[in-house]
N, C-alpha and C positions, 0 to 999 in steps of 0.2 A: 504493499499499499504506499501511496505517496503522502507524506506527512506535511501538514501546514507549518509554517514558521511559528516558533514560540508555542508549540502545541502544549507543552507541559506547564504553561503559565496558569492554566485552569486548575492545576493541582498544586499550586504554590503553598497551600496550607495543609497538604497531605503529609503524613509521617512517612518515614523511610520504608516501612512495611507496605503501605499503600502504594508508594511509588514502585516498589518491586513488582507488585500485582499488576499495576498498570503497564509496565514494560513487558511483563510476561503475556499479558492479554494481547498487546499489539503484535508481539513476535510470535504468539502461539507456541511458545517454548519456555522451559523452566529457566528462571533467573536467580542468580545469587549476587548479593552486593557485599564486598569485604572492605575493611579499612586498610590502611597502608601496611599494617602488620599481618595482613591476611587472616584476620579474625572475622568471622561471619557477623554481619550487621543485620541483614535481612535476606529473605528468600521468598519467592512467589509460591503460592499454593496452586501449582499448575499440574494437576493429574498425577499419575504414578510414574511418569517417564523420568526416572532418576538413575544415572549410572553410579558406579561404586565411589568415584571420587567426590561426586556431589553429596552422596549419602554420608560419606565419612566426614565431609566438611560440616554438614548440618548436625551430625551426632556429636562431633568433637568440637564444634563451634570455631574451628579453624582449618584452613587448608592443610591436608596431610603433608608432612615434610618431603616424602618421596615424590609427591606431585610437584612441590615447589622446586625441588632440585632438578627434576627432569625438565621442567619448563624453562629454567635457567640455562641448563646445558643446551637446549634446543633453540635458544635465542629469543624465546617468546617474551620474556620480561625486558630484554634489551629493546625490542620493538615497542612494547607498551610504554616504556620510559622515554622513548625518543620521538614518538609520533602522536599526533592528536586523533588519527583515524582508528577505527576498530581494527583489531588484528584477528584474522581467521586462523584457527588452530586445528590442524588435522587430528583425528583420533589417535590415542596412544593406549591401545588396549592392554598392554602389559602393566600399566599402572591404574587401570580401571577408569581412564579418562576418555569419554566419548568426544565427538566433534564439538568444537566451541567456537564462539566469537567473543572477544573481550575488548574492553576499552578502559583506559585510565581515566579516573575522575581527578582532574587537576585544577589547581588554582595558581595561575602564573606557572612558575617552574616546579611547584611542589605537587607531588602526587599524593592525594589524600586517600585513595582507595581505587576500587575496580568494580566494574559491572561485568559479570560473565553470563552469557546466554548459551545454554546447552542446545545444540542443533539436533533435535531428535524428532519433533513432530512434523516439521517441514523445513526446507532449505531457508537460510538467512540470506537475503538478496542485498543488492546495492542500496535499494530503498530502505531496507531495514537498518543498514548502517547509519542512515540519517536519524532513525529512531534512537540508536544508541548514542550518537553524538549529542542530540538534544537531551537525552536522559542523563548523560554524564554532566552536562551543564546544570541541569536541574538538581542534581544530587550534591552539588558543591556546598550550598548553604547548610544542608542537613549534616554533612560530614564535618564541616567547620565547627558546628555546635558540639559534636561529639569529641572533636579533636582537642579542644581547649585543655581539659584536665590531663589528658595523656601527654600532651606536649609539655605542660608545666612539670610533671613528674620526670619526664625524660630529660628536661633541661637541667633539673637539679642533679640527676645522676651524671650527666656530662660534666657539669661544674665540679662535682666531686672527683671524677676521673682526672680532670685537668689538675686539680689540687694534688692528687697523688703523683701525676707525672712530673710536676714541678717541684716535688719534695716538700710540700707545705705541711705535712703531717709527720711527726716524729715518734708517735705512740702507736704501736701495733694494736693495742686494745681499743684505743679511741677510733682507729680506722675501722675495725671490725664492727664497733658499735654504730658508727655512722652508716656503714653499708647496710646493716640490719634495718635501720630506721628508714632507709631508702628502698628497702626490699630488693637489695642487690645480693645475689649469691656469688660471692667471690670464689674463684677456683682455688683449690688447694695448692697447686703449683701453676706457674704462668710465665709468659714472656710478652714483650711488646713487639709487634710487627707493624711496619709502616709501608703502605703502598702510595706511590707518587705518580701522577699523571696530570699534565696540564690540559686544560680545556675539557674536563670530564666531571660530571657529578658523580663522584666515586661512591658515595653513600647510596645513591639510587641504583647505579649499576650493579653494586655488590650486595644490594639489600637481601635478595633470597638466600645468599650464602651466609650473610650476617645473622639472619633469622634461623637458618638451618643449624648453625654452630652455636647459637645463643651467645653472641659476642657483645661486649661493650665497646664503643668506639667514639671518637671525636674527630672532627674534620678541622684541619689547619691549612687553609689555602688550597694548595694542589695535593695535600697529603691527607690520607685517612689513617689515623693511629688506632691500632686494634689491640685490645686485651685478649689474648688467646690462652686458654688454660684447660686444665683437667679438673673435674669436680670430685674425683675420687683418687685415693692413693693406689698407685699400681707399681709392680715391679718394673725396674728399669724406666722409672718415671720420666726421666729426661729424654730418653730415646722416643717414648711414646709421644711426648709433647712436641718433639721436632717433627715426627711423622705427621702429627696433626696440622702443624703450621705449614708444612711442605705440601700436604694435600690441599689445604685451603688455597695456597698460592697456585698450585697446578690447575685447580678448578677456575681460578679467577683471572690469572694473567693473560692467558691466551685470548679469552673473551674480551678483556679490556683492550689489548693490542689491536684487535680487529675494529674497535669502535672509537678509539682515540684519534682525533683528527690531526693533532700536531705533537711532535716531540715523542720521547720514549716513555715507556712504562718501567718504573723501577721499584723494587721491593727489597726490604731488608729487615732482619729481626735480631733482637738482642739475646742474651743468655737467659736461661730460665731460673726463676727464684720461687721461694715459698713464703717469704715474709713481704708485706706490702710497703714497708719502709725502704725496701730495695727496688721499688718499681722505677724510680728515677734512673737507676743504673741501666736497667734494661732498655729504657727509652733512649738514654744517651748512646747506648751500644747500637740500637736500631738506627738512629740518626747517622751515626758514624758509618755503618754498613751502607746505608743509601748513598751518603756522600762519596764513599770510596767506589762504589759501583758506577756512579755517574762520571767520575774521573777516569776510571779504568774499565769501561764496558766490555771490551774484548777479553781482557785478562780475567775478569771476574764473571764472565758468562756462565749462567747455570749455578752460581753461588748466591745464596741469600742470607745465610746465617753469619753473624759476627764471629762465631767460633771457626768458620771455614775461611776467613779472609787471608790467613797465612801472613806473609810479609806485608801485604797491603794494609793490614791492621795497624802497622807501625809507621807507615810513610808520612802521615800528617804530623805526627809528633817529631819524627826525625827531621822533616822539612823545618818545623819551628825551631828545633835545636840548631840546625845548620844556619838559619837566619840569624839566631842570637849570637852564634860564634863568628859570623861573617865568613863562612866557609865558601870557597870557590872551587868548583870541580874542574881542575885543569885537564884531567884525562879525557873527559867527555868533550870538553871544548877543543882539545887537540884533534880528536877524531872528527868532529864536525868540521873544523877548518880544513882538514885533509880532504873530506868529501867535497867541500866547496871548491878547493883549488884544483882537484883532479876529476871532478864529475864522477865520483864513485859512490858506492852505497855501503861503506864500511860500518857505519852506525846501525843501519837496518840489519846487516849481516850479523853483527855482534848480538843485537837484541834477539833476533830470531834463533840464533845458536843457543843463547842462554834460556830463552823461553822453552826450547826443546830439550832442556836438561843436558846439553852437550852431545846429543845424538846427531852425528853428522849426516846420516842418511835422511832422517826427518827434516833437518835444516835444509839440505840441498833440495828436497822435494818442495818445501814451502817457498824457497826462493826461486825455484825453477832454474837451477844452475847444475852444471856437472860437479861431481864430488871433488874432482881435481881443482876446479875453479874455487870451490868453497875452501879447500885446504890451503890454496895460495892466500886467499883473503884472510884467513884466520892467522896465518904466519905474519902477514903484513900488519895486522891489528896488534899482535904481540910486540912487533918491533916499534910501531908508532906510539903506543901508549905504555910500552915497557911493562908488560904484564905477562904472567904465565898462566895460560888458560887451563893447564892441568892442575894448578894449585887451587884447591877448593876454597880456601880463605879468600884469595884474590878474586876468584870467579864470583863468589857470593857477594863480595863488596862491590864488584863492578856491576852485578845484576841490580843491586839496590840503588847504585848511582844512576844507572840507566833509567830506572823507574822514577827516581827523584827528578831527573832532568825533564822527563815527560811530564811529571806533575807540575813542575815550574812553568812549562810552556802552555799547559792547558788551564791554569788557574788565572 
């Protein structure tokens, strides 16, 4: 059917349940309306045509986590969060989800909730999409009323998390008491993880995963700062915690990279702790990991944990120490000058050789040169900078100096 503009104006005084019934009658299909947390707000009383996903949502008063996770993996939520039009979702029988059409209820850039229409009694057409667009606009005022109290509680929790991250609390007992008063269940062990991406609403993109893993988070500019933890004591607890954060990053980073319009997506996390007076440490470690990964994206590719950074964990401190000492790296400067004077690539050869842990075959392949050519270059490098590349102490020092030189040029 073709809908008149502002059709829902006549229902401006109807409550959210009546609105769900009106939408259901217009579409001749079952309707559910959820808030931004995927908690059920209202559903239409439209016959017995209800699949397992809708039935579980009604009974549990919230969309099942397996359904949320699958919709996130299939890109449904990314579409809902980034477009105003309805999203047509094919059936996913393995999770009990029949064919659906959904639309986000949004106020400016904020998503307040969702309308879901189960496509079971008849197909939902392009004309029906207009019904959903108007219905989503009509639902805004009703969801705004419901959202006020929840937003205030959420804001208090975020303020408390910021207080912890900045080290404003020195008493573990006081921290636990305040968390209880805010109805926050703090994990028994935890770490801080940071995901950074410019030009993206990270909290909206990651929302299904944040809900799935029951995470607390705050947003700081282009970063989302996550408290990831375990709620029960387990053997090898730190290993389990790391597996959990790595799984979260595996689920989220690929999807984010496909939707971020500019720049790179970077993630890093700190060490695990059990007391919350230490949370500031994990936060600083996560910040450090992100900074190092942005400075050395190739060298730290696939690494996210502070504990995995190796020598890169020390470089910023070493750089500061060198600046305080006024140290000038003559060996690297000499090699750079040689390259400039002779149009050679000795510096690149040396860095590639050291990156490959001194394996000449690997180095030659990476540089696309014959192994004899590589051997000649390495001998010349030893002569130019007066170094013995067979000496592990000299090799390690030179490796650090090369990375320091790269750090100086990129900052």
